[in-house]
Each structure stands twice: as C-alpha cells, then as structure tokens.
DRENPALUM-461444 format. One record per residue (C-alpha): x negated, z, y negated. Coordinates in steps of 0.5 Angstrom, whole numbers, padded with zeros to 4 digits, always signed. Layout:
REM DRENPALUM-461444
XZY;...
END
This chain:
REM DRENPALUM-461444
+0001+0000+0000;-0003-0002-0007;-0004+0003-0011;-0001+0002-0019;-0005+0008-0023;+0000+0008-0030;+0005+0010-0023;+0003+0017-0023;+0000+0019-0030;+0008+0016-0030;+0011+0020-0026;+0007+0028-0028;+0012+0025-0035;+0017+0026-0033;+0018+0031-0029;+0014+0035-0035;+0021+0033-0039;+0026+0034-0033;+0022+0040-0031;+0027+0047-0033;+0024+0052-0039;+0024+0059-0039;+0029+0058-0044;+0033+0053-0039;+0033+0059-0034;+0036+0064-0040;+0042+0060-0043;+0044+0060-0034;+0044+0066-0034;+0047+0068-0041;+0053+0063-0039;+0052+0067-0031;+0053+0075-0036;+0060+0072-0040;+0063+0070-0034;+0062+0075-0031;+0066+0079-0038;+0070+0074-0036;+0071+0077-0028;+0073+0084-0032;+0080+0082-0035;+0083+0080-0030;+0086+0085-0024;+0085+0080-0019;+0077+0081-0020;+0077+0086-0022;+0070+0089-0017;+0068+0082-0015;+0062+0079-0017;+0058+0073-0019;+0052+0070-0015;+0050+0064-0017;+0049+0058-0011;+0046+0050-0012;+0041+0047-0015;+0040+0053-0020;+0039+0058-0013;+0034+0053-0010;+0030+0051-0016;+0031+0043-0017;+0036+0043-0022;+0034+0038-0029;+0034+0042-0035;+0040+0038-0037;+0042+0040-0028;+0051+0045-0027;+0052+0051-0026;+0055+0052-0019;+0058+0059-0019;+0062+0062-0014;+0064+0069-0015;+0064+0073-0009;+0071+0079-0007;+0067+0082-0001;+0060+0084-0003;+0057+0087+0001;+0062+0089+0006;+0064+0086+0012;+0065+0077+0011;+0072+0077+0012;+0075+0070+0012;+0079+0067+0004;+0084+0061+0005;+0085+0056+0002;+0091+0058-0002;+0088+0065-0004;+0081+0061-0007;+0086+0057-0011;+0091+0061-0013;+0085+0067-0016;+0081+0061-0019;+0089+0060-0023;+0088+0067-0026;+0081+0066-0028;+0083+0058-0031;+0088+0062-0036;+0083+0068-0037;+0079+0064-0039;+0081+0060-0043;+0085+0065-0047;+0077+0068-0049;+0076+0062-0053;+0069+0062-0050;+0070+0056-0046;+0072+0048-0045;+0074+0042-0041;+0077+0046-0037;+0079+0042-0030;+0082+0045-0024;+0080+0041-0018;+0084+0045-0014;+0086+0040-0008;+0080+0038-0006;+0076+0041+0001;+0074+0047-0003;+0078+0048-0009;+0073+0049-0015;+0074+0050-0023;+0070+0046-0028;+0069+0049-0034;+0063+0048-0040;+0060+0053-0044;+0064+0054-0050;+0056+0055-0053;+0051+0054-0048;+0055+0047-0047;+0052+0049-0039;+0057+0045-0033;+0059+0049-0028;+0062+0048-0023;+0066+0056-0020;+0070+0057-0012;+0072+0062-0010;+0067+0067-0004;+0062+0060-0003;+0058+0064+0003;+0056+0057+0005;+0054+0055-0001;+0050+0060-0002;+0046+0060+0006;+0044+0053+0004;+0041+0053-0003;+0036+0060-0001;+0035+0055+0006;+0032+0047+0001;+0029+0053-0004;+0024+0057+0003;+0024+0049+0004;+0021+0047-0002;+0016+0054-0001;+0013+0049+0005;+0010+0043+0002;+0011+0042-0007;+0011+0036-0007;+0018+0037-0003;+0021+0039-0010;+0017+0035-0015;+0021+0028-0010;+0028+0032-0010;+0027+0032-0018;+0025+0025-0019;+0030+0021-0013;+0036+0026-0017;+0035+0024-0023;+0034+0015-0020;+0040+0017-0017;+0043+0019-0024;+0040+0013-0029;+0044+0007-0024;+0049+0012-0023;+0050+0014-0015;+0050+0021-0017;+0058+0022-0017;+0061+0024-0011;+0068+0025-0015;+0066+0016-0016;+0064+0013-0008;+0056+0015-0008;+0052+0020-0008;+0051+0027-0009;+0047+0032-0012;+0046+0036-0004;+0045+0029-0001;+0039+0028-0004;+0036+0031-0003;+0037+0032+0005;+0034+0024+0004;+0028+0028+0001;+0029+0033+0007;+0028+0027+0012;+0024+0023+0008;+0018+0027+0010;+0020+0030+0016;+0020+0022+0019;+0013+0018+0014;+0007+0019+0018;+0004+0025+0019;+0010+0028+0018;+0009+0033+0013;+0017+0037+0014;+0018+0039+0022;+0026+0039+0023;+0032+0043+0021;+0031+0045+0028;+0024+0048+0028;+0026+0051+0022;+0033+0054+0025;+0034+0052+0031;+0043+0052+0031;+0049+0051+0025;+0047+0058+0021;+0053+0058+0017;+0056+0060+0025;+0051+0065+0024;+0056+0068+0018;+0060+0073+0022;+0061+0081+0021;+0056+0085+0016;+0054+0079+0011;+0048+0084+0010;+0046+0084+0016;+0047+0078+0018;+0044+0074+0012;+0038+0081+0013;+0039+0077+0021;+0038+0069+0018;+0031+0071+0013;+0028+0074+0018;+0028+0068+0024;+0028+0063+0017;+0021+0067+0015;+0018+0068+0022;+0019+0059+0024;+0016+0058+0017;+0010+0062+0017;+0009+0059+0025;+0010+0052+0023;+0005+0053+0016;+0000+0057+0021;+0000+0051+0026;-0007+0048+0026;-0006+0042+0031;+0000+0038+0026;-0005+0033+0022;-0005+0034+0015;-0001+0030+0010;-0005+0028+0003;+0000+0022+0001;+0001+0022-0006;+0006+0023-0010;+0007+0017-0011;+0007+0015-0006;+0011+0018-0002;+0016+0017-0008;+0016+0009-0007;+0016+0009+0001;+0023+0012+0001;+0025+0008-0004;+0023+0004+0002;+0026+0007+0007;+0033+0007+0006;+0033-0001+0002;+0036-0003+0007;+0041+0003+0008;+0047-0002+0009;+0045-0004+0015;+0043+0002+0019;+0048+0006+0017;+0053+0001+0021;+0050+0005+0028;+0046+0010+0027;+0046+0017+0022;+0040+0020+0018;+0040+0028+0023;+0035+0033+0019;+0037+0037+0025;+0032+0034+0030;+0029+0030+0025;+0031+0023+0026;+0035+0016+0026;+0041+0018+0032;+0046+0014+0034;+0052+0016+0031;+0055+0012+0039;+0052+0016+0043;+0054+0023+0040;+0061+0026+0042;+0061+0031+0035;+0060+0025+0029;+0066+0020+0033;+0070+0018+0032;+0066+0015+0026;+0071+0015+0020;+0065+0015+0015;+0062+0008+0012;+0055+0013+0011;+0052+0019+0016;+0048+0025+0012;+0048+0031+0018;+0049+0037+0014;+0043+0041+0018;+0045+0049+0017;+0054+0046+0018;+0054+0041+0024;+0056+0037+0025;+0059+0036+0018;+0057+0030+0013;+0053+0031+0006;+0054+0024+0005;+0062+0023+0006;+0064+0022+0000;+0060+0016+0000;+0065+0008+0001;+0064+0002+0003;+0063-0002-0002;+0059+0004-0006;+0055+0004+0001;+0053-0005-0001;+0050-0003-0009;+0046+0004-0007;+0042+0000-0002;+0041-0005-0007;+0038+0000-0012;+0034+0002-0007;+0031-0006-0005;+0030-0007-0014;+0027+0000-0015;+0022-0001-0009;+0020-0007-0011;+0020-0005-0018;+0014+0000-0017;+0010-0004-0011;+0009-0010-0017;+0004-0008-0023;+0009-0005-0027;+0007-0002-0034;+0009+0005-0035;+0015+0003-0040;+0018-0001-0034;+0016+0006-0030;+0021+0010-0035;+0026+0004-0034;+0028+0005-0026;+0028+0012-0026;+0030+0016-0032;+0036+0015-0036;+0037+0013-0043;+0037+0021-0045;+0030+0022-0042;+0028+0015-0045;+0027+0014-0051;+0024+0024-0050;+0019+0021-0046;+0018+0014-0052;+0018+0021-0059;+0014+0025-0054;+0009+0021-0053;+0008+0016-0059;+0008+0024-0064;+0003+0027-0057;-0002+0019-0060;-0001+0021-0067;-0004+0028-0066;-0010+0027-0062;-0011+0020-0067;-0011+0025-0072;-0016+0030-0069;-0012+0035-0068;-0012+0040-0061;-0005+0040-0059;-0002+0046-0056;+0003+0043-0053;+0006+0038-0048;+0008+0032-0048;+0015+0035-0048;+0014+0040-0055;+0014+0047-0051;+0008+0050-0053;+0003+0054-0048;+0003+0060-0047;-0002+0063-0050;-0005+0068-0047;-0005+0073-0041;-0001+0078-0045;+0005+0074-0046;+0004+0071-0039;+0005+0080-0038;+0010+0082-0042;+0014+0076-0039;+0013+0079-0032;+0015+0087-0034;+0021+0085-0038;+0023+0082-0031;+0021+0084-0026;+0017+0080-0023;+0010+0077-0023;+0008+0071-0027;+0011+0064-0024;+0006+0060-0021;+0007+0054-0025;+0004+0058-0031;-0002+0053-0034;-0008+0058-0035;-0009+0063-0041;-0012+0059-0047;-0019+0060-0049;-0020+0063-0057;-0025+0062-0061;-0031+0066-0060;-0033+0069-0068;-0037+0066-0072;-0043+0069-0076;-0043+0066-0082;-0047+0067-0088;-0043+0070-0093;-0045+0063-0098;-0043+0058-0093;-0037+0054-0095;-0033+0055-0088;-0033+0063-0090;-0027+0061-0096;-0028+0065-0102;-0033+0070-0099;-0030+0073-0093;-0031+0075-0087;-0029+0070-0081;-0024+0070-0078;-0024+0072-0071;-0021+0064-0065;-0021+0061-0073;-0025+0057-0075;-0024+0054-0083;-0024+0046-0086;-0030+0046-0090;-0028+0044-0097;-0033+0038-0099;-0036+0040-0107;-0031+0033-0109;-0024+0036-0106;-0027+0042-0110;-0027+0038-0117;-0021+0034-0114;-0017+0041-0114;-0021+0043-0122;-0018+0036-0124;-0011+0037-0122;-0011+0044-0126;-0013+0039-0132;-0007+0036-0130;-0010+0029-0129;-0010+0025-0122;-0016+0024-0118;-0017+0018-0116;-0017+0018-0109;-0023+0018-0105;-0023+0015-0098;-0030+0017-0096;-0031+0023-0091;-0030+0029-0096;-0024+0027-0098;-0017+0032-0096;-0015+0025-0093;-0020+0027-0087;-0021+0034-0087;-0014+0037-0087;-0011+0041-0093;-0014+0046-0097;-0015+0051-0095;-0010+0053-0088;-0013+0053-0081;-0014+0048-0077;-0007+0049-0073;-0003+0047-0080;-0006+0041-0082;-0003+0035-0083;+0004+0039-0083;+0004+0041-0075;+0003+0048-0075;+0000+0047-0067;-0001+0054-0067;+0006+0056-0066;+0007+0063-0062;+0008+0062-0055;+0014+0066-0055;+0018+0062-0060;+0019+0056-0055;+0021+0056-0048;+0015+0056-0042;+0015+0050-0037;+0018+0051-0031;+0019+0059-0031;+0021+0062-0023;+0026+0066-0023;+0029+0073-0021;+0031+0072-0016;+0025+0068-0012;+0021+0075-0014;+0026+0080-0010;+0032+0080-0014;+0038+0078-0011;+0042+0075-0018;+0038+0070-0024;+0039+0077-0028;+0034+0081-0030;+0032+0087-0024;+0033+0092-0029;+0041+0090-0030;+0042+0091-0022;+0045+0094-0018;+0041+0094-0011;+0045+0094-0004;+0041+0099-0001;+0036+0099-0003;+0035+0090-0001;+0034+0085-0004;+0034+0077+0000;+0028+0075+0001;+0025+0072+0006;+0021+0078+0010;+0014+0075+0010;+0015+0078+0002;+0017+0083+0002;
END
C-alpha cells in the first residue's frame, strides 16, 4: 500500500479538532446535574438516579456528540424488569417537568421506538440528549467499548474518524435508514479483528457469552462479576507474547477499513459481520439469525443475536457501499491535505481546520511561539495546573495531557542592558524585546506631535513587536494566556478513574464503598 505523506499529519489535525476538550466534559456534567434537579420535581421519579452511557462513557464521543442518559429506578438494588408501558408513562411525566422548567427545548417523545426515548436539547449548553428509563443494557455495552479501547489506542482514533466521516456523508442517521454510531463502532472492532496481524481478539475471548443475559439478580453483584471476568481476560490477552504485533499506522488502518467494506452491499447478501467470533459468518448456516429480514447484519456481541445495523435499508446500503468505495479510492490516490479534509469531514470541521491552520501559520510567520494547539486551546502551562485538575476531580492526570511547558531560565543581564526596561531586574520566565535607538527616537517624535517615517529596517517596531510588551503579547495576540481560561484537550472523565458517574467524586455517594471499574484497576 502506497503511503501518502499528507495523510497521517492531516488525520492528527482532524483528531485535534474533534476530540473533546476539558470544557466539553464539564458542559456535559452540568447537563447531567440539571436533569438530576428536574427529577426531584417529579413525584414518581424521586429517588431515581441519572446515569450517562453511550459514547460519553465509552470515551468515543466528539466535541459535537450527543449525550445518552438513563434514568435508573433501581440503582444499587436488584435488577427488576421495567415494562415498555411503564417506561412510556414515566417519560411522559418527565417530559412535562422538562417543559415546565423552561431550560430545555426541542422536546420530542419517541414513544414507539424499541427503547422509548425522550429527545431534548439543553437550553444553555445546546447539548442534544436522548433520555431513556433503566437502560442497563446500554450502560453495559458502553463499558465494554471503553474496556476495548484500553487494549489499543488506535481503536478510539479510528472510531472518532469514522463517525465524523459518516456524518459528513449522511450515513450516520438510523432514523433515515443508515448506520447508528454503535454499529459503526462494531465495524471498527471487526476491522481490527480481521486485519493481519489482528489487533483485537474475537470478543468471545473477552467475554464468553452474551453479557446482557448475565444482568440478573443483585445489580452490583452482576456488574462486578462481568467486570472481573472481562478484566482478567483482557489482561491475559495483553500479556500473550506469542501473538504477532500489528504496527500499522493510523492512516494505513483507516484506508484498509474503507477498502474492506467497499463491497459491503454484495457481501451482505450472504454474510454477516460477527465481532463475537471475529469473522464473517454465513447467514444461512446461523440459525439464530434466521429468517433473514435485514439488508445488513452486524451482530451485537453483547446482546446476541440482536442486529445492531437493523436500521440500514437496502436502498441506502448501495449508497453506503458507494461512499466506502469512493473514499477508499480518494485516500489511495495522491490527494493533498485539503482533499483529505474534504472527503473525511463535514463543513463545520473543514471551516475550523482552515481557520485554525491559517492562524497557526500566521503566528509562525510572525516569529511567535504559539502555546496553543491547532484548535486554539491553551496547553497546560505547568505541573501545578495538572495537580489542581487532579485534586478537583480526585483522579490522576489524564493520559492525553501534553507534557508541562518548561519556563525560560532567568537571565542575569546587566542593569544597563536595553532588554532590562528602565533598569528593572529581569523577570524570571520572560524575555523582553530589544528597544533600539531608532524606536526610542520614534517615541520621542510621537510625543512631540510628529509622525516618523516608516522604517523597515531590522530594528523597527514592525519587526520587533510592540514596545514594552512581553513576547507573549506581540502583534496583539496574547499567546501567554493562562491555560485555566481555555479547555484542556482530551480530559479524562472521572468515572474512568473509579467513580461510577461523570460527576466529581466529592458529589457522588458511594455505593458500599465500591465504584464501577475492572478489578485490575482497583
């Protein structure tokens, strides 16, 4: 496979834009808190808890991703079956409470769906939310995706890129007969299982049966048992030294992903995608999949034999295969950076990339040290800021946090040095622009009411920056802005570090002192 030199760096630029920032995590946490407040006003829902699930829990959401929320009626107790009729009734009461609060809009009750949901948008944060009742299955599947992402970091990057690509081509909308985000994640898992050498194992190696079937009895006991088995199997797989290591780059895996499914409309006539076994399965020989009533079968490995791609229509499947094929051909050609961005992202991402890269180039052209990333987010300034974040969330530092910026050493300059303004001692960690004699004469002419002629020599203010301002403030750009005023990229949520919710640990009551996480992480 030929290597396009533009592909890998362009993929990193796209990921830099779509990965959530610290502010994106905080925004969703505030939305969860607001829904908890509304629950207290509904008599029949008092005592219920709000649990996030979906891409927020699996850490596979983009900055513009929706938020899936479950209203759990029996949190911490025995797992009881809540009928569809009861769920519809409870969501109806919640709908009236949300409307009365005045903090939510675009309220839509999808009452006849397989899982009844309430679609709303938070008024202040503008986050789209899907609210369901007792969605323990969804929470369990989200945790499995998060555990799988811990096996190899390329899985998360591929899912984020594929989801953004699917949205850009209008094939990530289950209501209109295309993929839902969960089925796209399963396709990425299947691709990493079937590449050579394999990166992920068949999911039966991680959990040997349909995990949803084991959600019985006392909830805490059932969830801990599933987590222990999964953690032990993942650890065993990662320690297996006999398996071959796949060292393919992110771009190679992405290109081969599109090529693998470019004829999915033809394969789907006889074969189904089975992440549980890690291979294509013949539909006619699998009795649990019969009768064949779907245009595409992607088995849910955690709730067999449910089809995660049941929403894909036959008409759209042909169009989906065409999009796969065109994308594969474009990425295999000698396309440039703009072409790659155009085929993989939507308009809002393209505008953001063009704007931020243009600004980034302008900063370097001005000779400035830019402490921001490509999306304009400030990087952490020092180790103390990382410690403050950890203390406030009672967690360790996020794994994606860049290393601390090293401050410049103090310079012992003589008192008459022109870089020591007005004889002041040097400021540690900062250097000041040189003030030349030409600049001093220009300032004097301005004070006398005369406008000096423009000087384009090396000592002019145009080339030296504004007089009297530190280097971080040159040319009107405050590159030394503190990091706490900006979102920090790819902050890890609290639940990943032993907290069974997205809220800070100080606000969450402990359930018997045990939090949800695999046993090997405790």
